[in-house]
C-alpha positions in Angstrom: -64.1 23.8 -29.8 -63.7 27.5 -30.6 -65.5 30.5 -29.0 -67.6 30.7 -32.2 -68.8 27.1 -31.7 -69.6 27.8 -28.1 -71.5 31.0 -29.0 -73.6 29.0 -31.6 -74.2 26.2 -29.1 -75.7 28.7 -26.6 -77.7 30.5 -29.3 -79.2 27.3 -30.6 -80.4 26.0 -27.2 -84.1 25.1 -27.3 -84.6 26.0 -23.6 -82.8 29.3 -23.7 -84.5 32.1 -21.9 -85.8 34.8 -24.3 -84.0 37.6 -22.5 -80.7 35.7 -22.8 -81.2 35.0 -26.4 -81.8 38.7 -27.0 -78.5 39.5 -25.3 -76.7 36.9 -27.5 -78.2 38.2 -30.7 -77.4 41.8 -29.7 -73.7 40.9 -29.6 -72.9 42.1 -33.1 -69.1 42.5 -32.6 -66.9 39.4 -32.8 -64.6 40.8 -30.1 -67.5 41.1 -27.7 -68.5 37.5 -28.5 -65.0 36.3 -28.1 -64.6 38.0 -24.7 -67.8 36.3 -23.5 -67.1 32.8 -24.9 -63.4 32.3 -25.0 -62.0 30.2 -22.2 -63.5 29.2 -18.8 -64.8 31.8 -16.4 -62.5 32.5 -13.4 -64.5 32.7 -10.2 -64.6 30.9 -7.0 -65.3 31.0 -3.3 -61.9 32.1 -2.3 -61.6 29.1 -0.1 -64.9 29.7 1.6 -67.5 26.9 1.3 -69.9 27.6 4.1 -70.5 29.8 7.1 -67.7 30.1 9.6 -68.4 28.8 13.0 
């Protein structure tokens, strides 16, 4: 699946919040869309999964 496929999949969601759909439609530059939809997001908890005791 390409970033273009992923973008279209998000855009075509029936339950998509209107504000998010507006943001997606406002992405008129392919580079901006590719930056947003190419590859997985990298984030995490940095090894923390709960409060330290």
